[in-house]
N, C-alpha and C positions, 0 to 999 in steps of 0.2 A: 504493500500500500504506500503510495506517494504521500509524503508529509510536507508541511510548510511551517515556517516559523513566522509568527505574527508579531507585530508591534502596534501597540495602542498608545497614543501620546496626545498631550496638549501643551502649548507653549505660551509663555508670557514674555513679551507682548504677543497678542494673537495674530497680528499682521505678518509675523514671521512664518506662519503655517505653510504658505505656498513656497517659501524659500526652502523649508525643511523637506517638503514633498519632493522638490526638484533634486535635492541632495540625496535623499533616500532612494529615489529612482536610479541614481547613478550607482547605488550599492545593490541593485537587483530587486528592489521592492516595486510592486505594482498593486492593482486592485484597490486603490485608495478610496476609502469610504468615510464621508463626513458624518459624524454622529452629533448627538445633542451636547450642549454645554462646552463646545469648543474641542471635543475629542475627535481624533482622526485615527483610523486603523488602516493597516497595510499588511501585505504578506509577500513572502518570497519562497521559492523552493528551498528545502533544506539541503545544504551542501557544505558541510564543515570544512572541506579541503579548499574551498574557493572563497568563502565569505569571511569578512571581518566579523568578530563577535559584535553583537548589537551594543553591548556596553561600551565597546571601543568607539563605535560610530557615534553614540550619544555624546561622548566627550568632545567631538569635533563640531557639533551643531550649535548654532547661535541661540540666544535666549535661555530662559529657565524652563526646563522640561519636566513634566510629570510623565512617567511611562511605565508600561508593563509589557511582558512578552508571554507568548504561549506557543505550544506546538499542537497543530491540528491536522486532521486528515483532509484531503482535498474536497471531498463531498460536503463537509461541514461548511467550508467557505462558500461553495456554490449555493447552499441552502440559505445562507445569510444574504447573498446577493439577491436571490429571488424575493426575499422578504422586504428588501429595501430598493427595489428597482421601479421607480415611478415612470409614468409616461413623460416624455420630453418633447416639446414643440420647438422647432428651430425656425423662427420667422413664420411666414404664412405658407411655406412650401413643404416643410418636412415634419413628420412625426415619427418618433422612435418609441417602440413599445415592446413588451415581452409577450410571449404566447398567452399568458394568463390575463392580459388586458383585453377589453372589448375593442373590436375593430373601429376605425375612425369613420364617422358618418359624414365628415366634411370633405374639403377639397385638397387637403394636404397629401403629398406623396408619403405613403406609410411604409416603414421598415420594421420588420420583426426580428428581434435579437433574443437568443437564448442567454439568460444571465450566466456568466461564468467568469473565470479569472482573467481572460484575455482583455487587454487594455483597449478602450475605445468604444464606449457605449453611447456617447453623446452627452453624458452627465458631467464629464469634466470640461472645464472651459475651453481647453485646446481642441478637443474633438468637436465641440459646439461651433467654435470659430471656423474650423476647417470645413465642416459640413455646410455652413452658411456660405462660405466663400466659393465652394466648389460648384454650387448650383448653376452659376453663369459662366463657368470656365471649361466645361468638359465637352461640349457638343462638337462632334466630328473630329475629336482628338484621340491620339494614341497616348495612353496614360500609364503611369507607374504609381502604385500605392506602396511606398517604402516604409515597412514596419506596420503591416496591415492590421494586426491585432484581431479584432472580431470580424474584420472585413467590411465594416460599415462605410468607410470612405470609398472603397471599391464599388460597393453597391450603389452609392449615390452617384458616382461617376457613370456607371452603366445606365442607371435610370434616367440621368439627365443628358444622355446622348453621346457618350464616349464611343468611338469606333472599336477600341480594344483597350482592356485594362489588364496589366500584369500586377499581381499583388504578391509581395514577398514578406517573409518574417523569418527570423532565425530560431523561433520557438515552435517546435512541432505541434504543441497543443494549440497554439494560436492558428497555425496553418490549417489544422483539421477543422477548427471552429470557423475560420474564414471560408473554407471550401463549402461547408454546410450552408452558411448564410448566403454566399454568392450564388449557389445553385438555386436558391429560392427566386432569384431574378428571372429564371427561366429564359435566359438569352442563349443564343447559339454557342456551342463550345468554342467556336473560332473567335468569340469576342472576349474571352477571359482566360487567364492562366494564373494559378496559385502555386508558389514555389516556397520550399523551406530552404532559405539561403540568407547569408549576410552580404553576399556579393551582388553588386548592381548588375542587372541584365544589360546586354549590349545596346538595346534600343534600336534606332533612335526614338526618343519620346518628344511629344509636344507639351506634356505636362507631367511633372513629378510632384506628388503630394507626400510630404515627409512630416508626420506628426510624431516626433521622436526627440530624444534628449539632445541638449546642446553639443556635448562632446562628440556624439555620433554625426551630427549634421556638419560640424566643423571638419571632421575627418573626411566625410564623403563628398563635400562640395566640389573639390577639384575633380573627382571622378564624374560627378554629375554633369560637369561642363562637357565632357566627352560623350555623354549619352543623349544630348539634346539636339533637336533640330534648330536651325537659326530662328531667333525670335521666340524660342520656347520659354516656358515658365516653370519655376520651382516654387511651390506653395508650401510654406513652413510654419509649423507651430511646435509646441513642446518646450518653449523657452519663456523665461520671465523677462519683465521690462528691464531689470538690472543686468540681464545677460545680452541684451539686444546689440550693444555696441561691439561686443566681441564677435558676434555673428556677422555684423555688417562689415567689420574690418576684414574678416576672412572672405566674405562675398566680393568685396571690392578687389582683392588680390586675384580672385578667380575670374574677374571680368563681368560680374553681375552688377546690376543696379536695382535699387528698391523702387517698386511701383505702387505698393499698397501696404497698409498697416492698419490693423484693428486690434483692440485690446479688450480683455474681459477678466475681471478679478485679478489683475496683475500679470496675466498671461498674454502673450502676443501671437498674432498670426500675421505673416507678411508674405508678399510676393516678390520674388527675384526674377529678373529677366536677363538673358544674355544678349550680347550685341548682335 
């Protein structure tokens, strides 16, 4: 049975919560869940040979933290997600819900996701921002969803007119989840491909969507340049406002220029285009 180590914390001052979430994500945590009274919980696969002890991580984090840890089986986490998975509406065009919610009677495009540990359900500000931005950017384009998680961004790209979407993730659990979700779009097999890999496919692409951590984006931007058609776009989120300049410095060195930026709860979504 696969096990996970969980961390439950709250920080004073509270505005540091998003900073700590970003730092914990770099240590392998995901599935962040906001609870009452300022508490946040997260989980990562148990792997003593690769992970720093949580107590050591806590020492490096800013603010004053209250925290506790636990060791749980994977299915317990999934059950918790199901209990706390509300419907989310993104603008007037998108609704994301779980199978146990009633279907939408309105005009929004509706996406059904199985609650699980894969990142990207629309509830986190970064996924919300990416989903909103993608609605008008996909039509007639060849797209890459880099770090697909649940597959929700790939689903949105397909629904809003992408010619082809390649979705990749380096987590086999995420890939299997994404395949299951993307299949619900019932598009022809020629329109989508889901791969378990951390290597960028050859392309070329008209649009790359990367909702992933800053260190990964900075590392991969030079490779992305080689995978893009002229005038193509990289849509990025997963970064905080205070990390933006680091990303823009790297983007400029790679020949990108910033054409769009939107923020939500301290998180940023931006568009980079090549020459």
